[in-house]
C-alpha positions as CSV (number, residue, x, y, z in Angstrom):
1,M,-18.2,1.4,26.5
2,R,-14.6,2.5,26.9
3,K,-13.9,1.7,23.2
4,L,-16.9,3.9,22.2
5,L,-15.7,6.7,24.4
6,I,-12.2,6.7,22.9
7,A,-13.6,6.5,19.4
8,G,-15.8,9.5,20.2
9,L,-12.9,11.5,21.5
10,L,-10.8,10.7,18.4
11,S,-13.7,11.8,16.2
12,L,-14.0,15.1,18.2
13,C,-10.3,15.8,17.8
14,S,-10.3,15.1,14.1
15,T,-13.3,17.4,13.8
16,Y,-11.8,20.2,15.9
17,Y,-8.4,20.1,14.0
18,A,-9.8,19.6,10.5
19,Y,-7.6,22.2,8.9
20,A,-3.8,22.2,8.6
21,G,-3.2,24.9,11.1
22,Q,-5.5,27.4,12.6
23,P,-6.9,29.9,10.1
24,E,-5.6,33.5,10.6
25,V,-8.1,36.3,11.1
26,Y,-7.7,40.0,10.2
27,P,-8.4,42.3,12.0
28,T,-6.9,40.2,14.8
29,N,-9.5,41.6,17.3
30,W,-12.1,44.3,17.7
31,W,-13.9,46.1,20.5
32,T,-17.3,46.5,21.9
33,G,-19.0,50.0,21.8
34,M,-17.4,51.1,18.5
35,K,-19.2,53.2,16.0
36,H,-17.5,51.1,13.3
37,N,-19.3,47.9,14.2
38,K,-19.7,46.3,10.8
39,I,-16.4,44.5,10.2
40,Q,-15.1,42.6,7.2
41,L,-13.0,39.8,8.5
42,I,-10.4,38.2,6.2
43,L,-9.9,34.6,7.0
44,K,-6.7,32.9,5.6
45,S,-6.0,29.2,5.8
46,E,-3.4,26.8,4.4
47,D,-6.2,24.6,3.2
48,S,-6.4,24.9,-0.6
49,E,-10.1,24.3,-0.5
50,F,-10.9,26.6,2.4
51,N,-13.4,28.5,0.4
52,K,-15.8,25.5,0.5
53,S,-16.2,26.0,4.2
54,K,-19.4,27.2,5.8
55,I,-18.8,30.0,8.4
56,S,-21.1,30.4,11.4
57,V,-20.8,32.1,14.7
58,N,-21.7,31.0,18.2
59,Y,-21.6,34.3,20.3
60,S,-24.4,36.5,21.6
61,G,-24.5,39.9,19.9
62,I,-22.4,38.9,16.8
63,T,-24.2,38.3,13.5
64,I,-22.8,37.2,10.2
65,L,-24.1,39.4,7.4
66,G,-22.5,37.5,4.5
67,T,-19.4,35.7,3.2
68,H,-17.3,36.1,0.1
69,T,-14.8,34.0,-1.7
70,F,-11.8,34.9,-3.9
71,E,-9.8,33.5,-6.8
72,N,-7.4,32.1,-4.2
73,A,-9.4,29.4,-2.4
74,K,-7.4,29.9,0.8
75,Y,-9.3,33.0,1.7
76,I,-12.8,33.9,2.8
77,A,-14.2,37.3,3.7
78,V,-16.8,37.4,6.5
79,D,-19.0,40.4,7.1
80,I,-20.1,40.7,10.7
81,L,-22.2,43.0,12.8
82,I,-21.2,43.6,16.4
83,S,-24.4,44.8,18.2
84,D,-24.6,47.0,21.3
85,A,-25.5,43.9,23.2
86,A,-22.2,42.1,22.5
87,K,-20.0,41.6,25.6
88,P,-16.2,41.4,25.6
89,G,-14.9,37.8,25.3
90,N,-13.6,35.3,22.8
91,V,-16.0,35.0,19.8
92,D,-16.4,31.5,18.6
93,F,-16.4,31.2,14.8
94,L,-17.1,27.8,13.3
95,C,-15.6,26.7,9.9
96,Q,-17.5,23.6,8.7
97,K,-16.5,21.5,5.7
98,N,-17.1,17.8,4.9
99,A,-18.8,17.3,8.2
100,K,-15.7,18.6,10.0
101,T,-15.5,21.7,12.1
102,T,-12.7,24.1,13.1
103,H,-13.3,26.6,15.9
104,I,-11.6,30.0,15.6
105,S,-11.4,32.1,18.8
106,W,-11.5,35.8,18.0
107,P,-11.0,38.4,20.8
108,L,-13.6,41.0,21.3
109,K,-12.2,43.5,23.8
110,A,-13.5,46.2,26.1
111,R,-12.3,49.7,25.1
112,K,-9.6,51.2,27.3
113,G,-9.7,54.9,27.9
114,T,-11.8,57.6,26.4
115,P,-11.1,58.8,22.8
116,G,-10.3,62.5,22.7
117,K,-9.2,62.5,26.3
118,D,-6.9,59.6,26.9
119,F,-5.9,59.1,23.2
120,A,-7.0,60.2,19.7
121,Q,-6.6,63.8,21.1
122,G,-5.3,65.3,17.9
123,V,-2.6,67.9,17.5
124,S,-2.9,71.6,17.1
125,Q,-0.8,74.8,17.0
126,A,-0.4,74.3,20.7
127,D,1.8,71.2,19.9
128,M,5.4,70.8,18.7
129,I,6.0,67.5,16.9
130,Y,9.4,65.7,17.0
131,L,10.0,63.4,14.0
132,L,12.5,60.6,14.5
133,M,13.5,57.3,13.0
134,P,13.3,54.8,15.8
135,D,16.2,52.7,14.4
136,R,18.4,55.9,14.3
137,F,17.5,57.7,17.6
138,S,18.6,55.7,20.6
139,N,19.2,52.0,21.4
140,G,17.5,51.5,24.8
141,N,17.4,47.7,24.6
142,T,20.3,45.8,22.9
143,A,18.4,42.5,23.4
144,N,16.2,43.2,20.4
145,D,18.9,44.5,18.1
146,K,18.6,41.2,16.1
147,V,15.5,39.0,16.1
148,P,15.9,35.4,14.9
149,G,13.7,34.5,11.9
150,L,13.5,37.9,10.3
151,R,15.2,38.3,6.9
152,D,17.3,41.3,7.7
153,Q,19.9,40.3,10.3
154,S,22.1,43.4,9.7
155,L,23.5,45.4,12.6
156,D,26.2,47.8,11.4
157,R,26.3,51.5,12.4
158,T,28.9,52.2,9.8
159,D,26.5,51.3,7.1
160,Y,23.6,53.7,6.8
161,Y,21.5,51.1,4.9
162,A,21.8,48.5,7.7
163,R,20.0,48.4,11.0
164,H,21.5,50.3,13.9
165,G,19.5,49.0,16.8
166,G,17.4,52.0,17.9
167,D,14.1,51.1,19.5
168,F,11.1,52.3,21.6
169,Q,12.9,52.0,24.9
170,G,15.5,54.4,23.5
171,V,12.7,56.9,22.9
172,I,11.2,56.3,26.4
173,N,14.6,56.9,28.0
174,H,14.7,60.4,26.7
175,L,11.3,61.9,27.4
176,D,13.0,64.5,29.5
177,Y,15.0,65.7,26.5
178,F,11.8,66.2,24.5
179,K,10.3,68.2,27.3
180,Q,13.3,70.4,27.4
181,L,12.8,71.2,23.8
182,G,9.1,72.0,24.3
183,V,8.1,68.9,22.3
184,T,4.5,67.6,23.0
185,A,4.1,64.9,20.3
186,I,6.4,62.1,19.0
187,W,6.1,61.0,15.3
188,M,8.1,58.0,14.3
189,T,8.6,56.6,10.8
190,P,6.5,53.4,10.4
191,V,6.8,50.9,13.2
192,M,4.9,47.9,11.8
193,E,6.7,44.8,10.9
194,N,9.1,45.1,8.0
195,D,10.3,41.6,7.3
196,M,12.2,42.5,4.1
197,P,15.6,41.2,3.2
198,N,17.3,44.7,3.4
199,R,16.6,48.4,3.8
200,T,14.3,47.8,6.7
201,E,15.6,50.8,8.6
202,H,13.0,53.2,7.2
203,G,9.9,51.1,7.8
204,Y,7.9,52.0,4.7
205,A,7.7,48.5,3.2
206,I,5.2,46.9,5.7
207,T,4.9,43.1,5.8
208,N,2.3,42.7,8.5
209,H,-0.2,45.4,9.4
210,Y,-1.1,43.7,12.6
211,K,2.3,43.3,14.1
212,I,4.7,45.9,15.5
213,D,8.3,45.3,14.4
214,P,10.0,43.2,17.2
215,R,13.3,44.9,16.6
216,Y,11.8,48.1,18.1
217,G,10.3,46.1,21.0
218,G,7.1,44.7,19.4
219,D,3.5,45.3,20.5
220,A,4.2,45.4,24.2
221,A,6.9,48.1,24.0
222,Y,4.8,50.2,21.6
223,K,2.0,50.2,24.1
224,K,4.4,51.1,26.9
225,L,5.7,54.0,24.8
226,S,2.2,55.2,24.1
227,D,1.2,54.9,27.8
228,T,4.4,56.7,29.0
229,L,3.8,59.5,26.5
230,H,0.3,60.0,27.7
231,K,1.2,59.9,31.4
232,S,3.8,62.6,30.6
233,G,1.2,64.8,28.9
234,M,2.6,64.0,25.4
235,K,1.0,62.5,22.3
236,L,1.7,59.8,19.8
237,V,1.6,60.3,16.0
238,Q,1.4,57.3,13.8
239,D,3.0,57.2,10.3
240,A,0.4,55.5,8.1
241,V,1.2,53.9,4.7
242,Y,-1.9,53.2,2.7
243,N,-0.5,53.5,-0.9
244,H,1.8,50.5,-1.0
245,T,3.3,47.7,1.0
246,G,6.3,45.4,1.1
247,T,6.9,42.6,-1.3
248,Y,7.1,40.1,1.6
249,H,3.7,41.1,3.0
250,F,1.8,37.9,3.6
251,L,-1.1,39.1,1.4
252,V,1.3,39.9,-1.5
253,Q,3.1,36.6,-1.2
254,D,-0.2,34.8,-1.5
255,L,-2.7,37.2,-3.0
256,P,-6.5,36.6,-2.4
257,A,-7.0,37.8,-6.0
258,K,-4.9,39.5,-8.7
259,D,-6.8,42.7,-8.4
260,W,-5.7,43.4,-4.9
261,L,-2.7,45.2,-6.5
262,N,-2.5,47.7,-9.3
263,Q,-1.1,45.3,-11.9
264,W,0.8,46.3,-15.1
265,P,2.2,44.0,-17.9
266,V,5.6,45.1,-16.8
267,F,6.9,47.2,-13.9
268,T,5.5,50.7,-14.3
269,A,6.6,53.5,-12.0
270,T,4.4,56.4,-10.9
271,N,4.9,59.5,-13.0
272,A,4.7,61.6,-9.9
273,R,2.6,64.1,-11.8
274,E,-0.1,65.2,-9.3
275,Q,-1.3,67.8,-11.9
276,S,-2.9,65.0,-13.9
277,L,-5.5,64.5,-11.1
278,F,-6.9,68.0,-11.5
279,D,-5.7,69.2,-14.9
280,P,-8.8,69.5,-17.1
281,H,-6.6,68.7,-20.1
282,A,-4.9,65.6,-18.6
283,S,-4.9,62.2,-20.3
284,E,-6.3,59.1,-18.7
285,I,-3.0,57.2,-18.8
286,D,-1.3,60.0,-17.0
287,R,-3.9,60.0,-14.3
288,R,-3.7,56.2,-14.0
289,R,0.1,56.2,-13.8
290,M,0.0,58.8,-11.1
291,T,-2.1,56.8,-8.7
292,D,-1.6,53.2,-9.9
293,G,2.1,53.3,-10.8
294,W,4.5,51.8,-8.2
295,F,7.3,53.6,-6.4
296,V,9.7,50.7,-6.6
297,K,9.5,47.0,-7.4
298,E,9.9,46.2,-3.7
299,M,6.8,48.2,-2.8
300,P,3.7,46.8,-4.5
301,D,0.9,49.3,-5.0
302,W,-2.5,48.5,-3.4
303,N,-5.6,48.7,-5.6
304,Q,-7.7,50.8,-3.3
305,K,-10.6,50.7,-5.7
306,N,-11.0,47.1,-4.7
307,P,-13.5,47.2,-1.8
308,Y,-11.9,44.4,0.0
309,V,-8.5,46.1,-0.1
310,A,-10.1,49.4,1.0
311,N,-11.8,47.7,4.0
312,F,-8.6,46.0,5.0
313,I,-6.7,49.3,5.1
314,I,-9.5,51.3,6.8
315,E,-10.1,48.8,9.5
316,N,-6.4,48.5,10.2
317,A,-6.2,52.3,10.5
318,I,-9.0,52.3,13.1
319,W,-7.4,49.2,14.8
320,Y,-4.0,50.7,15.5
321,V,-5.5,54.0,16.9
322,E,-7.6,51.9,19.3
323,E,-5.0,49.2,20.1
324,F,-2.1,51.6,20.7
325,G,-3.7,54.8,21.7
326,V,-2.6,56.9,18.7
327,D,-3.4,60.7,18.8
328,A,-2.8,61.8,15.2
329,I,-2.0,60.3,11.9
330,R,0.5,61.4,9.2
331,V,-0.4,59.7,5.9
332,D,2.6,58.8,3.7
333,T,2.5,59.5,0.0
334,Y,-1.0,61.0,0.2
335,T,-1.2,62.3,-3.3
336,Y,-0.7,58.8,-4.8
337,N,-3.7,57.2,-3.0
338,D,-7.0,56.9,-4.7
339,A,-8.8,60.1,-3.9
340,Q,-12.2,58.6,-2.9
341,F,-10.5,55.9,-0.8
342,S,-8.6,58.7,1.1
343,N,-11.8,60.5,1.8
344,N,-13.5,57.3,3.0
345,C,-10.6,56.4,5.2
346,N,-10.3,59.9,6.7
347,Q,-14.1,59.9,7.3
348,A,-14.1,56.5,9.0
349,L,-11.4,57.7,11.4
350,M,-13.0,61.1,12.1
351,D,-16.4,59.4,12.7
352,E,-14.8,57.1,15.3
353,Y,-12.4,59.7,16.8
354,P,-13.8,63.2,16.3
355,A,-10.8,64.9,17.9
356,I,-8.1,63.0,15.9
357,S,-5.8,64.9,13.5
358,I,-4.9,63.6,10.1
359,F,-2.3,65.3,7.9
360,G,-0.9,64.2,4.6
361,E,2.5,64.1,2.9
362,I,1.8,66.2,-0.2
363,L,5.1,66.8,-1.9
364,V,4.0,68.8,-5.0
365,Q,5.0,71.7,-7.2
366,N,3.2,74.8,-5.7
367,V,0.6,76.0,-3.3
368,P,-2.5,75.5,-5.4
369,N,-1.5,71.9,-6.1
370,Q,-1.0,71.3,-2.4
371,V,-4.3,73.0,-1.6
372,Y,-6.2,70.6,-3.9
373,F,-5.5,67.7,-1.6
374,V,-6.8,69.3,1.6
375,Q,-10.0,71.0,2.8
376,N,-10.1,74.1,0.7
377,N,-12.0,77.0,-0.7
378,I,-11.6,76.3,-4.4
379,N,-14.3,75.0,-6.7
380,T,-13.2,71.6,-8.1
381,P,-15.3,68.5,-8.9
382,F,-13.5,66.6,-6.2
383,K,-13.3,67.9,-2.6
384,S,-10.9,66.5,-0.1
385,N,-11.8,66.1,3.5
386,L,-8.2,66.0,4.7
387,E,-7.6,68.3,7.6
388,G,-4.0,69.4,7.1
389,V,-0.8,68.8,5.2
390,V,2.9,68.6,5.7
391,D,3.5,72.1,4.4
392,F,6.4,71.6,2.0
393,Q,5.4,74.9,0.2
394,C,6.3,77.0,3.3
395,L,9.7,75.2,3.2
396,F,10.6,75.1,-0.5
397,N,8.9,78.3,-1.6
398,G,9.1,80.1,1.7
399,I,11.7,79.9,4.4
400,A,14.4,78.2,2.1
401,P,14.4,81.0,-0.5
402,A,14.1,83.5,2.3
403,L,17.5,82.4,3.6
404,T,19.3,81.3,0.4
405,Q,18.3,84.1,-2.1
406,E,19.3,87.7,-2.1
407,P,16.4,89.8,-0.9
408,D,14.6,91.7,-3.7
409,W,11.0,92.7,-4.5
410,N,10.0,89.1,-5.4
411,S,12.9,87.0,-4.1
412,G,14.4,86.1,-0.8
413,V,12.2,86.7,2.1
414,A,9.5,88.0,-0.2
415,Q,8.9,84.4,-1.2
416,L,8.0,83.5,2.4
417,Y,5.5,86.4,2.4
418,N,4.1,85.3,-0.9
419,V,3.6,81.6,0.1
420,L,1.7,82.6,3.3
421,S,-0.6,84.9,1.3
422,Y,-2.0,81.8,-0.4
423,D,-3.6,80.9,3.0
424,Y,-6.9,82.1,1.7
425,L,-7.2,78.9,-0.3
426,Y,-7.3,76.7,2.8
427,K,-10.2,76.1,5.0
428,D,-7.9,76.3,8.0
429,P,-4.1,76.6,7.4
430,T,-3.3,76.3,11.1
431,H,-3.8,72.5,10.7
432,N,-0.7,72.4,8.4
433,V,2.5,71.0,9.8
434,L,5.5,73.2,9.2
435,L,9.0,71.8,8.8
436,L,12.6,72.6,7.9
437,D,13.7,69.1,7.0
438,N,12.7,65.4,7.4
439,H,13.9,61.9,6.5
440,D,13.4,62.4,2.8
441,L,15.0,65.9,2.5
442,D,18.4,67.5,2.8
443,R,19.1,68.6,6.4
444,F,18.4,72.3,6.6
445,A,21.9,73.0,8.0
446,S,23.3,71.6,4.7
447,R,20.8,73.5,2.6
448,I,22.2,76.8,4.1
449,H,25.8,75.5,4.0
450,G,26.1,75.4,7.8
451,D,25.3,79.0,8.4
452,V,24.4,79.1,12.1
453,A,22.7,82.5,12.0
454,K,20.4,81.3,9.2
455,Q,19.7,78.1,11.1
456,K,18.6,80.2,14.2
457,I,16.3,82.4,12.0
458,A,14.8,79.2,10.5
459,Y,14.0,77.7,13.9
460,T,12.7,81.0,15.2
461,W,10.3,81.3,12.2
462,L,9.3,77.6,12.6
463,L,8.3,78.1,16.2
464,T,6.5,81.4,15.7
465,S,4.6,81.1,12.4
466,R,1.1,79.8,11.9
467,G,0.7,76.0,11.9
468,I,2.1,73.1,13.9
469,P,5.9,73.0,14.0
470,Q,7.7,69.7,13.4
471,L,11.4,69.2,14.3
472,Y,13.5,66.5,12.7
473,Y,15.7,64.6,15.1
474,G,19.2,66.0,15.4
475,S,18.7,69.1,13.3
476,E,18.4,71.1,16.5
477,V,22.1,70.3,17.0
478,L,23.1,71.1,13.4
479,M,23.2,67.5,12.1
480,K,24.1,67.8,8.4
481,G,23.5,65.6,5.3
482,E,22.3,65.8,1.8
483,K,20.2,63.2,0.1
484,K,23.0,61.7,-1.9
485,P,22.0,59.0,-1.0
486,D,19.1,59.3,1.5
487,G,21.1,57.4,4.2
488,L,23.1,60.5,4.8
489,V,20.1,62.4,6.1
490,R,19.2,59.5,8.4
491,L,22.3,59.2,10.6
492,D,22.4,58.3,14.3
493,F,21.5,60.9,16.9
494,P,24.6,61.6,18.9
495,G,24.5,60.1,22.3
496,G,21.8,57.5,21.5
497,W,24.2,54.6,21.8
498,A,26.5,53.6,24.7
499,N,30.0,54.9,24.4
500,D,29.1,57.6,21.8
501,Q,31.8,60.2,21.9
502,R,29.4,63.0,21.4
503,N,26.1,63.2,23.3
504,A,23.5,65.8,22.4
505,F,21.4,64.7,25.4
506,T,24.0,65.8,27.8
507,G,26.2,68.2,25.8
508,K,29.3,66.0,25.9
509,G,31.6,66.7,23.0
510,M,29.2,69.1,21.3
511,N,30.6,72.4,20.0
512,G,29.4,75.9,20.8
513,D,27.3,76.4,17.7
514,E,25.5,73.1,18.1
515,L,24.6,73.9,21.7
516,A,23.6,77.5,20.9
517,V,21.0,76.3,18.3
518,Q,19.8,73.6,20.6
519,N,19.4,76.1,23.4
520,L,17.5,78.5,21.1
521,V,15.0,75.7,20.4
522,K,14.7,74.9,24.1
523,Q,14.0,78.5,25.0
524,L,11.5,79.2,22.2
525,G,9.9,75.7,22.6
526,T,9.4,76.3,26.3
527,F,8.0,79.8,25.8
528,R,5.5,78.9,23.1
529,K,3.9,76.2,25.4
530,T,2.4,79.0,27.5
531,S,2.0,81.6,24.8
532,S,-1.6,82.1,23.8
533,A,-0.6,84.2,20.8
534,L,1.6,81.5,19.3
535,T,-0.6,78.5,20.2
536,K,-4.0,80.0,19.5
537,G,-3.5,83.4,17.9
538,K,-3.9,84.9,14.5
539,L,-1.1,85.8,12.0
540,M,-0.7,89.2,10.5
541,Q,2.3,89.9,8.1
542,Y,3.7,93.0,6.5
543,A,5.2,93.1,3.0
544,P,9.0,92.7,3.3
545,E,11.2,95.7,2.3
546,N,15.0,95.4,1.8
547,G,15.1,92.0,3.5
548,L,13.2,93.1,6.5
549,Y,10.1,91.0,7.2
550,V,7.8,91.7,10.2
551,Y,4.8,89.6,11.3
552,F,2.7,89.4,14.4
553,R,1.0,86.6,16.3
554,Y,-1.7,87.9,18.5
555,D,-4.9,87.3,20.4
556,D,-6.9,89.2,23.0
557,H,-4.4,88.4,25.7
558,Q,-1.0,88.6,24.0
559,T,0.8,90.2,21.1
560,I,4.1,88.8,19.7
561,M,6.0,90.9,17.2
562,C,8.5,88.9,15.1
563,V,11.2,90.9,13.2
564,M,13.2,89.0,10.6
565,N,16.2,90.7,9.0
566,T,17.7,88.6,6.1
567,A,19.8,91.5,4.8
568,K,23.5,91.8,5.2
569,E,23.1,95.1,7.0
570,S,21.2,96.2,10.1
571,R,17.7,97.6,9.5
572,K,15.9,100.3,11.4
573,L,12.2,99.8,12.2
574,D,9.6,102.4,11.5
575,V,7.4,101.3,14.4
576,N,4.6,103.7,13.4
577,Y,4.2,101.7,10.1
578,Y,3.1,98.7,12.2
579,N,0.7,100.8,14.3
580,E,-2.2,98.5,13.5
581,R,-0.7,96.0,15.8
582,T,1.8,98.0,17.9
583,G,-0.7,100.8,18.8
584,G,-1.2,101.1,22.5
585,F,2.0,99.3,23.4
586,S,5.1,101.1,24.8
587,S,7.7,98.4,25.3
588,A,8.9,95.1,23.9
589,R,10.7,92.2,25.7
590,D,12.9,89.9,23.7
591,V,11.8,86.4,24.8
592,I,15.2,84.9,24.1
593,T,17.5,87.4,25.7
594,D,14.9,88.9,28.1
595,K,16.2,92.4,27.0
596,V,13.5,95.1,27.1
597,Y,13.2,97.7,24.3
598,K,11.3,100.9,24.2
599,L,8.9,100.6,21.3
600,D,9.9,103.5,19.2
601,N,11.8,104.3,16.1
602,S,15.2,103.8,17.8
603,L,14.8,100.1,17.2
604,E,17.5,98.7,14.9
605,I,17.9,94.9,14.3
606,P,21.3,93.6,13.3
607,A,21.9,91.7,10.0
608,M,20.7,88.1,9.8
609,Q,18.8,87.9,13.0
610,E,15.2,87.4,14.1
611,W,13.7,89.0,17.2
612,V,10.6,87.6,19.0
613,L,9.2,90.5,21.0
614,E,6.4,90.3,23.5
615,L,4.7,93.7,23.6
616,S,3.6,95.4,26.7
617,K,1.6,98.6,27.4
């Protein structure tokens, strides 16, 4: 009897551990009560004949709708339905082959928090976004500077292509600083695992979509950051990369099928010609190179027309919102994604999280080209459902020429007026995210050759114009750098590391100009948080004359008059000319200096200044 029992136990063990290693499952978990309850699981095994397995499930409320195999026999796709009756627990999937069975335990979780209230809240004009690179902002935990087993073991702050050690704890440590600036949302460059041999500081070559990079603190620290932000009344913006991935991604290293990537006979780069997507005269090869060409050899291009790839990316997008409490999503390289895939992904997120915000990186030639990729009022065969964009047009064709060109009828600040006049093409331009610089662009202080007066005007415009303002870390203290190479615009925030000689958090070692610009941002950022006109109001602008540009932000409760003088001389204001908005008001308070002016024709603004005036009766 004892021999029979031992034999039975050995048989059970050989059955339970039939495969070499436990098969991996993606998504790694899901939740009950989700609208997106039909999931396509990707099962990956080291068994070279895994595709001969029969997959079944032993869990109430979970139904298998179908299975699919691929060229690579190590993979199986399993379509499941999670019914309303399913309860949280560990779902038992059974893989049977040759009379042997492997059990896979797959977590089905209960949802935490309420979307639209506790997370997935979206961002609006009432918010101010702070963009930072976690590796370059602040090192809050030196224990995770290097993580054994990862390919990139660099740690050298003198090398702007190496890792510097910044992490989530460094961000958490400085929430008070964000609040002083008036910041309400934190956007970080991608935080998913980047197990590449080098250049991992930027995060855009993802190697595992279901793992947060441990050098930032990993999953636990990211959840801690999200929870801390929400408890502080702030929001989390996720940087999403749908277009491409890293060479060392586990799916790229062992492709389920060749058509998971956009394959070419030889390496073929994108032509970066967004015009080919809407040009009625465009060639098919130009269209294909635009979306299917690769950025660099190290970033393979996903074939989003493949339904398995599309499902993998869309389910991951939903997963990280739910798993980490994300409030808004910035989509990297939006124009290079397959257009229908982008709409499908956006819709899946909006269906699950109606309040979430999605804005795309659309770095194109002009306003009409930008408008094509967002919800718009133009008549084209393809209609985008994207809510907003990173508004590069207001930067390149607006505030930059306003401060770098001599004012004339159609140059200088007239360009800013012109670019905003195109707002009639958007469904709602207030969803656009305004910026002066970011991790891919020259620092604005370098663009204007360090002119402090111009930097002050630029920030004043950024925090008072329509749309959602985005600051880039360190530019508020006049950090400089031109993209020659890009590492020069991604330097460390002063004071983010122990023993830094200069500290922008405390003011130690900072000069007067740096502190003056930082203080301006703090004053305006704090003011706009309680300004109904700036956070909810309309925009009215007046055609510039001789470098003088006047615009208003207003609602039923408040009127803000913004006066920008880009000329080299002072300019008098003909207050009567603006009577449409100034009528009925008798005084104006400068919200920065607190000085009160009589609202009449005695007003004269000095050269290269901008006033923000709150009008009173």
